[in-house]
Backbone bond lengths (Angstrom), bond angles and torsions (degrees), N, CA, C in turn:
res aa  C-N    CA-C-N  psi(-1)  N-CA   C-N-CA  omega(-1)  CA-C   N-CA-C  phi
1 X - - - 1.480 - - 1.590 115.87 -
2 X 1.370 112.28 -39.33 1.419 116.86 -179.13 1.592 112.45 -64.40
3 X 1.322 112.21 -43.16 1.459 117.11 175.73 1.453 114.08 -62.75
4 X 1.305 115.77 -40.97 1.553 121.53 178.15 1.533 111.80 -60.16
5 X 1.337 111.16 -44.41 1.501 121.24 -179.09 1.607 108.61 -60.47
6 X 1.322 111.52 -45.80 1.569 113.64 176.31 1.392 113.28 -64.87
7 X 1.338 117.67 -41.94 1.528 118.34 176.74 1.463 112.24 -58.98
8 X 1.280 118.08 -44.81 1.529 122.27 -178.61 1.466 106.20 -65.17
9 X 1.285 124.90 -37.43 1.449 125.17 -177.06 1.629 107.68 -70.26
10 X 1.350 116.34 -40.33 1.490 118.77 -176.90 1.562 106.63 -72.25
11 X 1.325 119.28 -35.00 1.465 122.46 -170.75 1.579 103.93 -77.44
12 X 1.256 117.83 76.76 1.489 122.93 -173.60 1.498 114.48 -65.55
13 X 1.379 117.77 -31.91 1.452 120.47 177.41 1.477 115.19 -91.83
14 X 1.342 117.41 7.53 1.412 125.73 174.62 1.510 117.17 51.91
15 X 1.335 114.51 39.57 1.510 118.41 -177.70 1.518 108.38 -99.89
16 X 1.296 120.26 14.20 1.480 124.83 -178.31 1.548 116.63 60.29
17 X 1.327 110.05 27.15 1.487 117.34 173.72 1.547 106.55 -146.95
18 X 1.338 113.17 146.43 1.469 116.18 177.26 1.527 109.14 -110.86
19 X 1.297 118.11 127.30 1.389 120.83 179.03 1.521 113.00 -95.45
20 X 1.287 119.78 168.50 1.516 123.24 174.21 1.517 109.64 -59.86
21 X 1.233 119.73 -40.17 1.515 119.96 175.93 1.511 113.41 -60.06
22 X 1.337 117.95 -41.33 1.479 121.04 177.63 1.471 111.09 -65.46
23 X 1.373 115.43 -41.66 1.530 117.98 176.79 1.521 108.11 -62.77
24 X 1.351 118.01 -44.21 1.476 115.71 -178.33 1.554 110.18 -63.36
25 X 1.308 118.20 -42.00 1.429 119.13 176.96 1.580 111.99 -58.13
26 X 1.302 115.88 -43.82 1.511 119.67 -178.77 1.486 108.48 -65.64
27 X 1.305 119.32 -42.78 1.517 122.07 179.00 1.447 112.41 -64.69
28 X 1.372 115.90 -40.41 1.495 119.60 178.65 1.525 109.91 -64.35
29 X 1.316 119.49 -38.41 1.449 122.07 176.96 1.481 113.79 -64.97
30 X 1.361 116.86 -42.45 1.446 125.00 175.58 1.554 109.56 -58.57
31 X 1.264 116.58 -44.69 1.495 120.12 178.47 1.501 109.71 -64.48
32 X 1.319 118.69 -43.01 1.544 119.62 177.66 1.512 110.61 -62.78
33 X 1.326 119.01 -41.54 1.434 119.36 178.80 1.498 111.83 -63.82
34 X 1.379 119.15 -42.36 1.350 123.45 -179.53 1.524 113.67 -67.00
35 X 1.363 117.60 -40.27 1.466 120.62 173.34 1.522 109.18 -61.98
36 X 1.264 120.57 -43.69 1.395 120.78 -178.66 1.517 113.74 -60.57
37 X 1.326 110.89 -45.80 1.546 117.57 175.75 1.527 112.70 -61.96
38 X 1.284 121.56 -44.26 1.346 125.59 178.61 1.601 111.61 -61.23
39 X 1.384 114.57 -49.11 1.440 113.57 176.03 1.477 116.47 -64.24
40 X 1.424 117.31 -36.10 1.409 118.44 178.90 1.570 110.99 -68.75
41 X 1.283 117.61 -30.06 1.436 122.27 175.78 1.528 118.63 -76.65
42 X 1.323 111.23 -43.49 1.587 112.27 -171.31 1.546 111.59 -107.26
43 X 1.336 119.67 -23.01 1.458 116.87 179.91 1.551 112.18 -84.49
44 X 1.404 110.69 81.52 1.435 116.65 -172.26 1.495 115.55 -67.20
45 X 1.268 117.93 -23.29 1.517 118.29 176.14 1.433 114.08 -98.84
46 X 1.340 117.35 8.11 1.492 127.34 177.02 1.493 115.23 42.85
47 X 1.353 112.41 47.95 1.446 115.83 176.31 1.491 112.76 -104.73
48 X 1.372 119.66 12.69 1.417 126.66 173.69 1.525 117.26 86.19
49 X 1.388 111.39 11.23 1.505 113.29 175.87 1.532 105.53 -148.36
50 X 1.368 112.28 155.12 1.450 119.75 178.23 1.505 110.59 -106.87
51 X 1.348 117.92 117.07 1.378 119.30 177.47 1.550 113.54 -87.10
52 X 1.242 113.08 167.68 1.553 118.36 -179.90 1.549 109.01 -59.05
53 X 1.364 114.42 -37.55 1.491 118.70 176.44 1.440 111.55 -63.78
54 X 1.329 121.91 -47.15 1.437 121.88 179.77 1.568 110.50 -66.24
55 X 1.337 117.70 -36.51 1.494 117.15 174.04 1.560 112.54 -62.49
56 X 1.369 114.34 -41.92 1.439 115.94 -178.99 1.523 111.13 -66.87
57 X 1.310 116.48 -37.70 1.504 119.40 177.08 1.523 111.09 -63.32
58 X 1.285 119.05 -39.06 1.499 127.13 177.47 1.484 108.35 -63.35
59 X 1.302 118.37 -49.10 1.529 120.62 -179.42 1.458 110.75 -65.08
60 X 1.321 117.01 -41.00 1.452 119.72 -177.64 1.557 108.13 -66.40
61 X 1.292 121.32 -42.14 1.454 121.02 179.48 1.509 112.38 -65.05
62 X 1.366 113.16 -37.58 1.425 118.05 -178.47 1.551 107.56 -67.63
63 X 1.304 122.38 -40.98 1.425 123.72 179.58 1.517 110.89 -67.15
64 X 1.339 113.84 -40.84 1.533 118.29 175.90 1.541 109.31 -56.57
65 X 1.288 113.93 -47.03 1.440 119.73 -177.54 1.495 113.60 -62.36
66 X 1.330 117.34 -35.29 1.480 124.65 179.77 1.469 114.10 -81.64
67 X 1.338 121.49 -25.64 1.397 129.05 -179.32 1.455 112.74 -76.44
68 X 1.337 115.99 73.93 1.549 121.87 -173.97 1.469 114.39 -57.08
69 X 1.364 115.55 -39.46 1.530 118.96 -176.17 1.481 113.07 -96.54
70 X 1.332 116.08 10.12 1.482 123.62 174.56 1.553 114.40 51.26
71 X 1.350 116.80 41.20 1.367 118.85 -179.26 1.554 113.27 -97.89
72 X 1.209 116.48 8.87 1.432 124.65 -178.23 1.515 118.44 84.07
73 X 1.357 115.23 1.83 1.403 123.07 -179.30 1.417 113.79 -132.31
74 X 1.342 123.00 167.82 1.471 124.83 174.55 1.474 108.40 -124.10
75 X 1.339 115.03 117.60 1.457 122.97 176.29 1.497 109.79 -77.33
76 X 1.284 115.20 167.93 1.501 119.82 175.13 1.445 112.91 -55.04
77 X 1.404 113.67 -47.79 1.414 119.79 -179.74 1.513 114.44 -64.40
78 X 1.292 117.15 -38.08 1.577 122.17 173.73 1.491 108.91 -60.00
79 X 1.358 119.30 -46.34 1.455 125.29 -178.89 1.509 108.57 -61.38
80 X 1.318 116.45 -47.60 1.460 121.73 -178.26 1.510 109.48 -59.95
81 X 1.320 116.86 -49.39 1.483 120.78 -176.77 1.641 109.81 -66.59
82 X 1.285 116.86 -39.43 1.405 121.02 171.87 1.465 112.03 -55.15
83 X 1.325 117.81 -51.78 1.531 123.22 179.23 1.579 108.63 -57.15
84 X 1.346 114.76 -47.09 1.496 117.97 -178.44 1.472 109.14 -63.86
85 X 1.303 122.42 -36.45 1.434 122.95 -178.17 1.501 110.35 -67.14
86 X 1.386 115.26 -42.39 1.508 120.75 175.15 1.506 111.75 -61.52
87 X 1.213 116.17 -42.48 1.541 122.06 177.06 1.479 110.50 -62.34
88 X 1.394 119.32 -48.46 1.433 119.64 175.92 1.497 114.05 -61.62
89 X 1.348 117.79 -37.74 1.475 117.48 177.22 1.456 110.22 -63.77
90 X 1.320 118.99 -41.57 1.506 120.93 -179.77 1.551 110.20 -58.87
91 X 1.356 114.27 -34.70 1.492 120.43 -179.56 1.543 113.31 -80.34
92 X 1.410 112.20 -16.26 1.449 118.96 -176.64 1.560 112.47 79.34
93 X 1.364 115.20 26.67 1.436 120.22 173.39 1.473 108.73 -116.21
94 X 1.389 113.36 156.08 1.491 117.30 175.07 1.559 115.28 -127.08
95 X 1.339 113.66 -1.12 1.490 114.10 -179.28 1.486 113.92 -76.71
96 X 1.317 120.61 159.56 1.494 122.11 -176.53 1.525 110.30 -105.57
97 X 1.271 119.61 38.56 1.486 117.37 179.50 1.475 110.04 -87.30
């Protein structure tokens, strides 16, 4: 189902075939979305660039968010739970099933 959904999304002219041009368009759109997300997340002063200081602050905040027991490190389980929490947030759910 997921592959079919992606196929249908990339097949913009709905001819039941995906061309190299359609793939290029889909990839470019994904790059644009990712760049926008990165800049929105890391470019704290919104000047159009990410400095080393902004990157360091982002990484520090991410590590603090993942360090559930506040021991200064992130275990595999903490990292997994942090990733699951981010995934759930993106889906708009909060339960741990």
